[in-house]
N, CA and C atoms of all chains as a GROMACS GRO file, in nm:
protein
  600
    1MET      N    1  10.696   6.469  -0.750
    1MET     CA    2  10.590   6.381  -0.814
    1MET      C    3  10.629   6.237  -0.781
    2SER      N    4  10.528   6.161  -0.734
    2SER     CA    5  10.557   6.022  -0.697
    2SER      C    6  10.580   5.935  -0.825
    3VAL      N    7  10.629   5.818  -0.804
    3VAL     CA    8  10.647   5.729  -0.917
    3VAL      C    9  10.513   5.701  -0.984
    4ARG      N   10  10.412   5.679  -0.896
    4ARG     CA   11  10.279   5.644  -0.950
    4ARG      C   12  10.224   5.763  -1.028
    5ALA      N   13  10.247   5.877  -0.986
    5ALA     CA   14  10.195   5.992  -1.063
    5ALA      C   15  10.266   6.006  -1.192
    6GLN      N   16  10.395   5.979  -1.191
    6GLN     CA   17  10.473   5.980  -1.318
    6GLN      C   18  10.427   5.881  -1.417
    7VAL      N   19  10.401   5.755  -1.363
    7VAL     CA   20  10.353   5.654  -1.456
    7VAL      C   21  10.216   5.696  -1.511
    8LEU      N   22  10.129   5.742  -1.428
    8LEU     CA   23   9.994   5.787  -1.474
    8LEU      C   24  10.010   5.895  -1.586
    9ALA      N   25  10.107   5.989  -1.555
    9ALA     CA   26  10.125   6.098  -1.650
    9ALA      C   27  10.172   6.048  -1.785
   10GLY      N   28  10.264   5.946  -1.774
   10GLY     CA   29  10.323   5.882  -1.894
   10GLY      C   30  10.213   5.814  -1.976
   11LEU      N   31  10.128   5.736  -1.910
   11LEU     CA   32  10.020   5.664  -1.970
   11LEU      C   33   9.919   5.760  -2.032
   12ALA      N   34   9.894   5.870  -1.963
   12ALA     CA   35   9.799   5.966  -2.013
   12ALA      C   36   9.856   6.025  -2.139
   13THR      N   37   9.983   6.060  -2.140
   13THR     CA   38  10.047   6.112  -2.260
   13THR      C   39  10.034   6.021  -2.378
   14ALA      N   40  10.056   5.892  -2.348
   14ALA     CA   41  10.053   5.791  -2.459
   14ALA      C   42   9.905   5.782  -2.508
   15ALA      N   43   9.810   5.792  -2.419
   15ALA     CA   44   9.668   5.778  -2.455
   15ALA      C   45   9.634   5.902  -2.541
   16VAL      N   46   9.675   6.019  -2.499
   16VAL     CA   47   9.645   6.140  -2.576
   16VAL      C   48   9.710   6.134  -2.709
   17ALA      N   49   9.822   6.075  -2.721
   17ALA     CA   50   9.898   6.067  -2.849
   17ALA      C   51   9.820   5.982  -2.951
   18GLY      N   52   9.722   5.898  -2.902
   18GLY     CA   53   9.636   5.822  -2.986
   18GLY      C   54   9.689   5.694  -3.038
   19CYS      N   55   9.800   5.648  -2.987
   19CYS     CA   56   9.864   5.524  -3.031
   19CYS      C   57   9.780   5.409  -2.983
   20VAL      N   58   9.747   5.411  -2.851
   20VAL     CA   59   9.671   5.304  -2.796
   20VAL      C   60   9.544   5.350  -2.736
   21PRO      N   61   9.431   5.292  -2.768
   21PRO     CA   62   9.303   5.334  -2.710
   21PRO      C   63   9.282   5.291  -2.572
   22VAL      N   64   9.368   5.340  -2.480
   22VAL     CA   65   9.350   5.297  -2.340
   22VAL      C   66   9.274   5.401  -2.266
   23GLN      N   67   9.181   5.352  -2.187
   23GLN     CA   68   9.105   5.440  -2.097
   23GLN      C   69   9.179   5.456  -1.967
   24ILE      N   70   9.213   5.575  -1.934
   24ILE     CA   71   9.281   5.599  -1.804
   24ILE      C   72   9.176   5.646  -1.700
   25GLN      N   73   9.183   5.569  -1.592
   25GLN     CA   74   9.090   5.609  -1.480
   25GLN      C   75   9.161   5.702  -1.387
   26ALA      N   76   9.115   5.823  -1.370
   26ALA     CA   77   9.178   5.918  -1.281
   26ALA      C   78   9.156   5.871  -1.137
   27PRO      N   79   9.256   5.888  -1.054
   27PRO     CA   80   9.246   5.846  -0.913
   27PRO      C   81   9.133   5.933  -0.849
   28ASP      N   82   9.049   5.862  -0.772
   28ASP     CA   83   8.940   5.931  -0.707
   28ASP      C   84   8.985   6.003  -0.580
   29ARG      N   85   9.104   5.965  -0.532
   29ARG     CA   86   9.161   6.040  -0.415
   29ARG      C   87   9.292   6.099  -0.456
   30PRO      N   88   9.332   6.215  -0.394
   30PRO     CA   89   9.460   6.268  -0.425
   30PRO      C   90   9.569   6.174  -0.377
   31ILE      N   91   9.679   6.173  -0.452
   31ILE     CA   92   9.784   6.079  -0.414
   31ILE      C   93   9.853   6.135  -0.291
   32GLU      N   94   9.862   6.045  -0.196
   32GLU     CA   95   9.916   6.091  -0.064
   32GLU      C   96  10.069   6.071  -0.061
   33ILE      N   97  10.135   6.176  -0.017
   33ILE     CA   98  10.282   6.163   0.000
   33ILE      C   99  10.314   6.176   0.144
   34ASN      N  100  10.364   6.064   0.198
   34ASN     CA  101  10.391   6.063   0.340
   34ASN      C  102  10.530   6.134   0.364
   35LEU      N  103  10.523   6.246   0.430
   35LEU     CA  104  10.640   6.323   0.459
   35LEU      C  105  10.704   6.272   0.588
   36ASN      N  106  10.643   6.179   0.654
   36ASN     CA  107  10.703   6.124   0.770
   36ASN      C  108  10.717   6.230   0.880
   37VAL      N  109  10.625   6.315   0.901
   37VAL     CA  110  10.629   6.413   1.002
   37VAL      C  111  10.576   6.361   1.136
   38ASN      N  112  10.516   6.248   1.131
   38ASN     CA  113  10.463   6.195   1.252
   38ASN      C  114  10.568   6.136   1.341
   39ILE      N  115  10.544   6.145   1.470
   39ILE     CA  116  10.637   6.092   1.567
   39ILE      C  117  10.619   5.939   1.572
   40ARG      N  118  10.726   5.870   1.546
   40ARG     CA  119  10.721   5.721   1.544
   40ARG      C  120  10.750   5.670   1.683
   41GLN      N  121  10.654   5.595   1.744
   41GLN     CA  122  10.676   5.552   1.874
   41GLN      C  123  10.792   5.462   1.896
   42GLU      N  124  10.828   5.377   1.799
   42GLU     CA  125  10.942   5.288   1.815
   42GLU      C  126  11.074   5.370   1.823
   43VAL      N  127  11.072   5.485   1.759
   43VAL     CA  128  11.188   5.573   1.767
   43VAL      C  129  11.202   5.635   1.903
   44ILE      N  130  11.086   5.671   1.961
   44ILE     CA  131  11.082   5.732   2.094
   44ILE      C  132  11.134   5.627   2.193
   45VAL      N  133  11.095   5.506   2.175
   45VAL     CA  134  11.140   5.395   2.270
   45VAL      C  135  11.290   5.383   2.261
   46ARG      N  136  11.344   5.388   2.139
   46ARG     CA  137  11.487   5.373   2.118
   46ARG      C  138  11.563   5.495   2.179
   47LEU      N  139  11.498   5.612   2.184
   47LEU     CA  140  11.564   5.730   2.230
   47LEU      C  141  11.550   5.757   2.378
   48GLU      N  142  11.485   5.667   2.445
   48GLU     CA  143  11.456   5.685   2.588
   48GLU      C  144  11.582   5.715   2.668
   49HIS      N  145  11.683   5.634   2.642
   49HIS     CA  146  11.807   5.655   2.717
   49HIS      C  147  11.874   5.786   2.690
   50ASP      N  148  11.869   5.829   2.561
   50ASP     CA  149  11.934   5.955   2.518
   50ASP      C  150  11.852   6.070   2.586
   51ALA      N  151  11.724   6.058   2.589
   51ALA     CA  152  11.644   6.164   2.646
   51ALA      C  153  11.672   6.182   2.793
   52GLU      N  154  11.687   6.071   2.868
   52GLU     CA  155  11.718   6.078   3.012
   52GLU      C  156  11.855   6.140   3.030
   53ASP      N  157  11.944   6.098   2.941
   53ASP     CA  158  12.081   6.148   2.942
   53ASP      C  159  12.087   6.301   2.926
   54LEU      N  160  12.009   6.354   2.829
   54LEU     CA  161  12.003   6.500   2.802
   54LEU      C  162  11.949   6.569   2.923
   55LEU      N  163  11.852   6.509   2.990
   55LEU     CA  164  11.789   6.576   3.101
   55LEU      C  165  11.886   6.585   3.220
   56GLN      N  166  11.962   6.475   3.240
   56GLN     CA  167  12.057   6.470   3.349
   56GLN      C  168  12.174   6.564   3.327
   57GLN      N  169  12.217   6.568   3.204
   57GLN     CA  170  12.338   6.652   3.170
   57GLN      C  171  12.310   6.798   3.160
   58ASN      N  172  12.178   6.836   3.147
   58ASN     CA  173  12.149   6.983   3.122
   58ASN      C  174  12.045   7.028   3.222
   59ARG      N  175  12.067   7.016   3.341
   59ARG     CA  176  11.966   7.047   3.440
   59ARG      C  177  11.927   7.195   3.443
   60ASP      N  178  12.013   7.279   3.382
   60ASP     CA  179  11.983   7.424   3.378
   60ASP      C  180  11.881   7.448   3.269
   61LEU      N  181  11.856   7.351   3.179
   61LEU     CA  182  11.764   7.372   3.069
   61LEU      C  183  11.628   7.308   3.097
   62PHE      N  184  11.626   7.223   3.205
   62PHE     CA  185  11.496   7.145   3.223
   62PHE      C  186  11.446   7.167   3.366
   63MET      N  187  17.031   7.518   3.562
   63MET     CA  188  16.915   7.545   3.471
   63MET      C  189  16.818   7.431   3.482
   64ALA      N  190  16.869   7.312   3.524
   64ALA     CA  191  16.783   7.194   3.520
   64ALA      C  192  16.669   7.208   3.614
   65HIS      N  193  16.692   7.264   3.741
   65HIS     CA  194  16.582   7.274   3.832
   65HIS      C  195  16.480   7.374   3.783
   66VAL      N  196  16.515   7.476   3.707
   66VAL     CA  197  16.424   7.572   3.649
   66VAL      C  198  16.330   7.497   3.558
   67ARG      N  199  16.394   7.408   3.483
   67ARG     CA  200  16.310   7.335   3.381
   67ARG      C  201  16.206   7.249   3.456
   68ILE      N  202  16.247   7.186   3.570
   68ILE     CA  203  16.157   7.104   3.645
   68ILE      C  204  16.039   7.190   3.690
   69ILE      N  205  16.070   7.314   3.742
   69ILE     CA  206  15.963   7.399   3.784
   69ILE      C  207  15.870   7.432   3.673
   70ASP      N  208  15.938   7.459   3.558
   70ASP     CA  209  15.859   7.487   3.436
   70ASP      C  210  15.757   7.376   3.407
   71LEU      N  211  15.796   7.251   3.440
   71LEU     CA  212  15.714   7.140   3.411
   71LEU      C  213  15.607   7.126   3.520
   72VAL      N  214  15.647   7.147   3.643
   72VAL     CA  215  15.554   7.122   3.755
   72VAL      C  216  15.452   7.233   3.762
   73ALA      N  217  15.490   7.359   3.739
   73ALA     CA  218  15.393   7.469   3.751
   73ALA      C  219  15.266   7.453   3.670
   74PRO      N  220  15.283   7.413   3.540
   74PRO     CA  221  15.165   7.401   3.459
   74PRO      C  222  15.076   7.281   3.508
   75ALA      N  223  15.146   7.179   3.561
   75ALA     CA  224  15.069   7.063   3.614
   75ALA      C  225  14.989   7.105   3.729
   76LEU      N  226  15.049   7.185   3.824
   76LEU     CA  227  14.977   7.232   3.934
   76LEU      C  228  14.859   7.325   3.894
   77MET      N  229  14.889   7.408   3.797
   77MET     CA  230  14.787   7.496   3.746
   77MET      C  231  14.672   7.416   3.683
   78GLY      N  232  14.718   7.312   3.610
   78GLY     CA  233  14.615   7.228   3.550
   78GLY      C  234  14.523   7.158   3.654
   79ALA      N  235  14.588   7.108   3.760
   79ALA     CA  236  14.513   7.045   3.865
   79ALA      C  237  14.419   7.144   3.935
   80PHE      N  238  14.468   7.266   3.951
   80PHE     CA  239  14.382   7.367   4.013
   80PHE      C  240  14.257   7.392   3.920
   81LEU      N  241  14.285   7.413   3.793
   81LEU     CA  242  14.180   7.441   3.695
   81LEU      C  243  14.073   7.325   3.684
   82LEU      N  244  14.134   7.200   3.694
   82LEU     CA  245  14.047   7.087   3.687
   82LEU      C  246  13.957   7.081   3.814
   83ALA      N  247  14.014   7.117   3.929
   83ALA     CA  248  13.939   7.116   4.052
   83ALA      C  249  13.829   7.223   4.042
   84ALA      N  250  13.865   7.338   3.983
   84ALA     CA  251  13.769   7.450   3.973
   84ALA      C  252  13.655   7.405   3.876
   85ALA      N  253  13.701   7.340   3.762
   85ALA     CA  254  13.599   7.299   3.664
   85ALA      C  255  13.502   7.195   3.723
   86LEU      N  256  13.554   7.107   3.810
   86LEU     CA  257  13.468   7.009   3.866
   86LEU      C  258  13.375   7.072   3.970
   87ALA      N  259  13.418   7.180   4.030
   87ALA     CA  260  13.341   7.240   4.138
   87ALA      C  261  13.231   7.328   4.080
   88THR      N  262  13.253   7.390   3.968
   88THR     CA  263  13.158   7.491   3.904
   88THR      C  264  13.030   7.430   3.848
   89PRO      N  265  13.033   7.312   3.782
   89PRO     CA  266  12.912   7.268   3.709
   89PRO      C  267  12.788   7.264   3.802
   90ALA      N  268  12.810   7.238   3.931
   90ALA     CA  269  12.695   7.233   4.021
   90ALA      C  270  12.619   7.365   4.018
   91ARG      N  271  12.693   7.470   4.008
   91ARG     CA  272  12.632   7.604   4.003
   91ARG      C  273  12.573   7.631   3.863
   92ALA      N  274  12.651   7.602   3.759
   92ALA     CA  275  12.617   7.632   3.624
   92ALA      C  276  12.501   7.543   3.583
   93GLN      N  277  12.485   7.423   3.643
   93GLN     CA  278  12.381   7.335   3.607
   93GLN      C  279  12.252   7.354   3.685
   94ALA      N  280  12.256   7.445   3.777
   94ALA     CA  281  12.138   7.462   3.858
   94ALA      C  282  12.016   7.508   3.775
   95THR      N  283  11.897   7.470   3.821
   95THR     CA  284  11.776   7.503   3.751
   95THR      C  285  11.767   7.657   3.748
   96ASP      N  286  11.727   7.707   3.633
   96ASP     CA  287  11.708   7.855   3.618
   96ASP      C  288  11.603   7.906   3.717
   97PRO      N  289  11.646   7.995   3.810
   97PRO     CA  290  11.551   8.037   3.916
   97PRO      C  291  11.433   8.118   3.859
   98VAL      N  292  11.461   8.193   3.752
   98VAL     CA  293  11.350   8.277   3.692
   98VAL      C  294  11.242   8.180   3.640
   99ILE      N  295  11.287   8.076   3.576
   99ILE     CA  296  11.192   7.977   3.518
   99ILE      C  297  11.125   7.902   3.626
  100ALA      N  298  11.201   7.862   3.722
  100ALA     CA  299  11.140   7.785   3.835
  100ALA      C  300  11.023   7.867   3.902
  101GLN      N  301  11.051   7.993   3.920
  101GLN     CA  302  10.946   8.084   3.981
  101GLN      C  303  10.829   8.095   3.888
  102ALA      N  304  10.858   8.112   3.756
  102ALA     CA  305  10.746   8.127   3.662
  102ALA      C  306  10.664   8.000   3.651
  103ARG      N  307  10.721   7.882   3.670
  103ARG     CA  308  10.653   7.758   3.665
  103ARG      C  309  10.557   7.749   3.788
  104ALA      N  310  10.613   7.785   3.902
  104ALA     CA  311  10.542   7.778   4.026
  104ALA      C  312  10.427   7.876   4.020
  105ALA      N  313  10.441   7.989   3.951
  105ALA     CA  314  10.338   8.087   3.937
  105ALA      C  315  10.239   8.054   3.827
  106GLU      N  316  10.256   7.932   3.768
  106GLU     CA  317  10.166   7.886   3.661
  106GLU      C  318  10.167   7.973   3.539
  107GLN      N  319  10.277   8.041   3.513
  107GLN     CA  320  10.291   8.125   3.392
  107GLN      C  321  10.363   8.054   3.280
  108VAL      N  322  10.445   7.961   3.314
  108VAL     CA  323  10.526   7.888   3.219
  108VAL      C  324  10.512   7.739   3.244
  109GLY      N  325  10.515   7.661   3.136
  109GLY     CA  326  10.504   7.521   3.152
  109GLY      C  327  10.568   7.441   3.041
  110GLU      N  328  10.582   7.309   3.066
  110GLU     CA  329  10.635   7.220   2.969
  110GLU      C  330  10.533   7.192   2.856
  111GLN      N  331  10.584   7.169   2.735
  111GLN     CA  332  10.492   7.136   2.627
  111GLN      C  333  10.525   6.998   2.573
  112ALA      N  334  10.426   6.928   2.514
  112ALA     CA  335  10.449   6.799   2.460
  112ALA      C  336  10.548   6.796   2.345
  113ASP      N  337  10.582   6.911   2.293
  113ASP     CA  338  10.686   6.909   2.187
  113ASP      C  339  10.827   6.919   2.238
  114GLY      N  340  10.843   6.923   2.370
  114GLY     CA  341  10.982   6.923   2.420
  114GLY      C  342  11.034   7.061   2.449
  115TYR      N  343  10.950   7.161   2.441
  115TYR     CA  344  10.994   7.298   2.471
  115TYR      C  345  10.906   7.365   2.572
  116LEU      N  346  10.961   7.474   2.634
  116LEU     CA  347  10.884   7.547   2.728
  116LEU      C  348  10.784   7.635   2.656
  117GLY      N  349  10.670   7.662   2.723
  117GLY     CA  350  10.566   7.749   2.663
  117GLY      C  351  10.518   7.848   2.770
  118ILE      N  352  10.466   7.958   2.724
  118ILE     CA  353  10.407   8.056   2.814
  118ILE      C  354  10.257   8.036   2.808
  119VAL      N  355  10.196   8.022   2.929
  119VAL     CA  356  10.052   7.997   2.944
  119VAL      C  357   9.978   8.119   2.891
  120PRO      N  358   9.882   8.096   2.799
  120PRO     CA  359   9.808   8.212   2.748
  120PRO      C  360   9.739   8.290   2.853
  121GLY      N  361   9.753   8.420   2.843
  121GLY     CA  362   9.692   8.506   2.939
  121GLY      C  363   9.774   8.538   3.060
  122ALA      N  364   9.886   8.468   3.072
  122ALA     CA  365   9.976   8.489   3.185
  122ALA      C  366  10.048   8.621   3.165
  123ALA      N  367  10.058   8.702   3.273
  123ALA     CA  368  10.125   8.830   3.261
  123ALA      C  369  10.273   8.808   3.300
  124VAL      N  370  10.345   8.761   3.193
  124VAL     CA  371  10.483   8.737   3.216
  124VAL      C  372  10.571   8.859   3.185
  125SER      N  373  10.679   8.869   3.266
  125SER     CA  374  10.769   8.986   3.242
  125SER      C  375  10.854   8.958   3.120
  126ALA      N  376  10.914   9.061   3.070
  126ALA     CA  377  11.003   9.050   2.953
  126ALA      C  378  11.121   8.953   2.989
  127ASP      N  379  11.160   8.959   3.121
  127ASP     CA  380  11.269   8.877   3.170
  127ASP      C  381  11.236   8.728   3.148
  128VAL      N  382  11.116   8.692   3.201
  128VAL     CA  383  11.070   8.551   3.186
  128VAL      C  384  11.065   8.507   3.042
  129ARG      N  385  11.006   8.594   2.961
  129ARG     CA  386  10.995   8.567   2.819
  129ARG      C  387  11.126   8.542   2.758
  130SER      N  388  11.224   8.625   2.791
  130SER     CA  389  11.356   8.611   2.737
  130SER      C  390  11.421   8.485   2.784
  131HIS      N  391  11.399   8.442   2.910
  131HIS     CA  392  11.455   8.317   2.959
  131HIS      C  393  11.398   8.201   2.890
  132VAL      N  394  11.261   8.204   2.866
  132VAL     CA  395  11.195   8.095   2.796
  132VAL      C  396  11.254   8.085   2.655
  133ASP      N  397  11.277   8.194   2.587
  133ASP     CA  398  11.329   8.188   2.449
  133ASP      C  399  11.477   8.130   2.448
  134GLN      N  400  11.555   8.176   2.546
  134GLN     CA  401  11.696   8.132   2.549
  134GLN      C  402  11.698   7.984   2.576
  135ILE      N  403  11.618   7.938   2.680
  135ILE     CA  404  11.620   7.793   2.705
  135ILE      C  405  11.571   7.708   2.588
  136ASN      N  406  11.469   7.760   2.518
  136ASN     CA  407  11.422   7.683   2.404
  136ASN      C  408  11.527   7.681   2.289
  137ILE      N  409  11.593   7.788   2.269
  137ILE     CA  410  11.703   7.787   2.165
  137ILE      C  411  11.808   7.684   2.202
  138ARG      N  412  11.847   7.680   2.327
  138ARG     CA  413  11.947   7.590   2.373
  138ARG      C  414  11.898   7.447   2.373
  139ARG      N  415  11.772   7.428   2.409
  139ARG     CA  416  11.718   7.294   2.398
  139ARG      C  417  11.718   7.240   2.254
  140ARG      N  418  11.679   7.338   2.164
  140ARG     CA  419  11.675   7.293   2.026
  140ARG      C  420  11.816   7.252   1.975
  141ALA      N  421  11.916   7.329   2.018
  141ALA     CA  422  12.051   7.291   1.982
  141ALA      C  423  12.088   7.153   2.035
  142LEU      N  424  12.049   7.127   2.158
  142LEU     CA  425  12.079   6.992   2.216
  142LEU      C  426  12.002   6.882   2.142
  143TYR      N  427  11.876   6.900   2.112
  143TYR     CA  428  11.798   6.804   2.036
  143TYR      C  429  11.860   6.781   1.899
  144THR      N  430  11.900   6.894   1.835
  144THR     CA  431  11.948   6.881   1.698
  144THR      C  432  12.080   6.793   1.694
  145ARG      N  433  12.167   6.828   1.791
  145ARG     CA  434  12.297   6.748   1.795
  145ARG      C  435  12.276   6.609   1.817
  146ARG      N  436  12.189   6.571   1.918
  146ARG     CA  437  12.168   6.430   1.953
  146ARG      C  438  12.086   6.363   1.838
  147ALA      N  439  11.998   6.433   1.775
  147ALA     CA  440  11.920   6.374   1.669
  147ALA      C  441  12.010   6.337   1.553
  148GLN      N  442  12.110   6.421   1.523
  148GLN     CA  443  12.206   6.394   1.414
  148GLN      C  444  12.289   6.266   1.446
  149GLN      N  445  12.327   6.260   1.575
  149GLN     CA  446  12.405   6.141   1.618
  149GLN      C  447  12.322   6.011   1.608
  150ARG      N  448  12.190   6.025   1.624
  150ARG     CA  449  12.111   5.900   1.625
  150ARG      C  450  12.029   5.884   1.491
  151SER      N  451  12.057   5.970   1.399
  151SER     CA  452  11.986   5.962   1.267
  151SER      C  453  11.834   5.968   1.285
  152VAL      N  454  11.784   6.057   1.366
  152VAL     CA  455  11.638   6.070   1.383
  152VAL      C  456  11.608   6.220   1.359
  153SER      N  457  11.479   6.254   1.351
  153SER     CA  458  11.449   6.392   1.328
  153SER      C  459  11.460   6.466   1.461
  154VAL      N  460  11.474   6.598   1.452
  154VAL     CA  461  11.485   6.680   1.568
  154VAL      C  462  11.354   6.674   1.648
  155ASN      N  463  11.242   6.671   1.580
  155ASN     CA  464  11.115   6.656   1.644
  155ASN      C  465  11.101   6.528   1.725
  156GLU      N  466  11.159   6.423   1.670
  156GLU     CA  467  11.150   6.296   1.742
  156GLU      C  468  11.232   6.300   1.870
  157MET      N  469  11.354   6.356   1.856
  157MET     CA  470  11.440   6.370   1.975
  157MET      C  471  11.374   6.453   2.083
  158ALA      N  472  11.313   6.563   2.032
  158ALA     CA  473  11.244   6.651   2.131
  158ALA      C  474  11.120   6.582   2.197
  159ALA      N  475  11.054   6.500   2.115
  159ALA     CA  476  10.939   6.430   2.166
  159ALA      C  477  10.983   6.322   2.272
  160ALA      N  478  11.093   6.265   2.246
  160ALA     CA  479  11.146   6.162   2.339
  160ALA      C  480  11.172   6.228   2.473
  161VAL      N  481  11.232   6.348   2.469
  161VAL     CA  482  11.262   6.423   2.594
  161VAL      C  483  11.131   6.460   2.656
  162ALA      N  484  11.031   6.502   2.578
  162ALA     CA  485  10.903   6.538   2.638
  162ALA      C  486  10.839   6.423   2.714
  163CYS      N  487  10.856   6.303   2.656
  163CYS     CA  488  10.804   6.186   2.723
  163CYS      C  489  10.862   6.165   2.863
  164GLU      N  490  10.999   6.190   2.875
  164GLU     CA  491  11.065   6.179   3.001
  164GLU      C  492  11.015   6.286   3.097
  165ILE      N  493  11.001   6.409   3.046
  165ILE     CA  494  10.953   6.522   3.128
  165ILE      C  495  10.815   6.496   3.178
  166PHE      N  496  10.729   6.450   3.083
  166PHE     CA  497  10.589   6.429   3.125
  166PHE      C  498  10.568   6.310   3.218
  167GLN      N  499  10.671   6.220   3.217
  167GLN     CA  500  10.667   6.105   3.297
  167GLN      C  501  10.678   6.141   3.449
  168SER      N  502  10.772   6.234   3.478
  168SER     CA  503  10.799   6.256   3.621
  168SER      C  504  10.847   6.391   3.659
  169ARG      N  505  10.857   6.480   3.563
  169ARG     CA  506  10.918   6.611   3.595
  169ARG      C  507  10.824   6.730   3.595
  170ILE      N  508  10.700   6.703   3.595
  170ILE     CA  509  10.602   6.816   3.605
  170ILE      C  510  10.547   6.809   3.746
  171ALA      N  511  10.580   6.914   3.823
  171ALA     CA  512  10.542   6.914   3.966
  171ALA      C  513  10.389   6.938   3.981
  172LEU      N  514  10.344   6.902   4.100
  172LEU     CA  515  10.203   6.933   4.128
  172LEU      C  516  10.174   7.080   4.121
  173GLY      N  517  10.067   7.113   4.060
  173GLY     CA  518  10.027   7.251   4.046
  173GLY      C  519  10.076   7.318   3.916
  174GLU      N  520  10.176   7.255   3.855
  174GLU     CA  521  10.232   7.316   3.732
  174GLU      C  522  10.138   7.301   3.614
  175ARG      N  523  10.149   7.396   3.521
  175ARG     CA  524  10.072   7.390   3.402
  175ARG      C  525  10.156   7.320   3.299
  176TYR      N  526  10.094   7.257   3.202
  176TYR     CA  527  10.163   7.186   3.093
  176TYR      C  528  10.072   7.185   2.976
  177ARG      N  529  10.131   7.175   2.859
  177ARG     CA  530  10.052   7.177   2.730
  177ARG      C  531  10.057   7.043   2.670
  178ASP      N  532   9.942   6.975   2.652
  178ASP     CA  533   9.939   6.844   2.594
  178ASP      C  534   9.955   6.845   2.443
  179GLU      N  535   9.963   6.724   2.381
  179GLU     CA  536   9.996   6.720   2.238
  179GLU      C  537   9.886   6.785   2.151
  180SER      N  538   9.768   6.799   2.202
  180SER     CA  539   9.664   6.864   2.119
  180SER      C  540   9.670   7.018   2.132
  181GLY      N  541   9.762   7.067   2.212
  181GLY     CA  542   9.786   7.206   2.224
  181GLY      C  543   9.710   7.273   2.344
  182GLN      N  544   9.635   7.183   2.411
  182GLN     CA  545   9.565   7.229   2.525
  182GLN      C  546   9.648   7.243   2.652
  183TRP      N  547   9.622   7.355   2.725
  183TRP     CA  548   9.696   7.367   2.854
  183TRP      C  549   9.618   7.302   2.963
  184ARG      N  550   9.689   7.226   3.044
  184ARG     CA  551   9.631   7.160   3.158
  184ARG      C  552   9.711   7.188   3.285
  185GLN      N  553   9.665   7.133   3.394
  185GLN     CA  554   9.737   7.150   3.520
  185GLN      C  555   9.746   7.020   3.590
  186HIS      N  556   9.867   6.998   3.638
  186HIS     CA  557   9.891   6.876   3.722
  186HIS      C  558   9.836   6.896   3.861
  187SER      N  559   9.738   6.817   3.894
  187SER     CA  560   9.681   6.835   4.032
  187SER      C  561   9.683   6.692   4.094
  188ALA      N  562   9.652   6.690   4.225
  188ALA     CA  563   9.651   6.574   4.297
  188ALA      C  564   9.536   6.483   4.236
  189ALA      N  565   9.432   6.545   4.192
  189ALA     CA  566   9.320   6.472   4.140
  189ALA      C  567   9.341   6.426   3.994
  190GLN      N  568   9.425   6.501   3.927
  190GLN     CA  569   9.445   6.469   3.784
  190GLN      C  570   9.597   6.459   3.753
  191ALA      N  571   9.634   6.334   3.722
  191ALA     CA  572   9.780   6.312   3.685
  191ALA      C  573   9.806   6.373   3.551
  192VAL      N  574   9.937   6.386   3.524
  192VAL     CA  575   9.980   6.438   3.395
  192VAL      C  576   9.940   6.346   3.287
  193THR      N  577   9.878   6.401   3.183
  193THR     CA  578   9.843   6.322   3.065
  193THR      C  579   9.964   6.318   2.967
  194ARG      N  580  10.013   6.197   2.956
  194ARG     CA  581  10.134   6.190   2.862
  194ARG      C  582  10.091   6.183   2.722
  195PRO      N  583  10.174   6.237   2.628
  195PRO     CA  584  10.138   6.230   2.487
  195PRO      C  585  10.127   6.089   2.441
  196SER      N  586  10.043   6.067   2.339
  196SER     CA  587  10.007   5.934   2.288
  196SER      C  588  10.130   5.866   2.226
  197PHE      N  589  10.228   5.942   2.184
  197PHE     CA  590  10.348   5.881   2.119
  197PHE      C  591  10.445   5.826   2.217
  198CYS      N  592  10.420   5.857   2.346
  198CYS     CA  593  10.513   5.805   2.451
  198CYS      C  594  10.492   5.652   2.477
  199PRO      N  595  10.601   5.584   2.497
  199PRO     CA  596  10.581   5.439   2.536
  199PRO      C  597  10.515   5.429   2.669
  200SER      N  598  10.427   5.336   2.682
  200SER     CA  599  10.350   5.326   2.811
  200SER      C  600  10.434   5.248   2.917
   0.00000   0.00000   0.00000
């Protein structure tokens, strides 16, 4: 659960408890959690030398 | 007894030199491109994928031998990517993608099939250059 979701849950609990009459607006979009599965181009650039090295050193695999 | 000891010292050194020479001579053979895979590539049955691994072209009638070679190479590639990824603190997929960029840059021969990042199989032809994945540096 993200921090934002936890905060929302906490506020919701407080509201339900009836202490503060706060209106909680539910998010209209699901909370996105970036798992960083995308390939980052700057990382690829940094790995260019390593990639070439692996190809040169393992010709039987490529 | 002294000369025996000298021989005891020299013999391993000679043996070591011999083994070193043998070790230097063999990689050329061990490092050679897999002939089974080379043939399957030329026959348009097997190709490089944008994920850094070999793939079997759908519908291709590949032998069990070719299939096994593809599997073995991919297992060993994954081990390579994993080790280097750990050394560079990147994900295995990123290391594999970086290698794919190099492969797609210059190592797909004319006539060979390859699988682009959308999963579609294409063919390198004189009329159509290899389409590199979008994550590759231009």
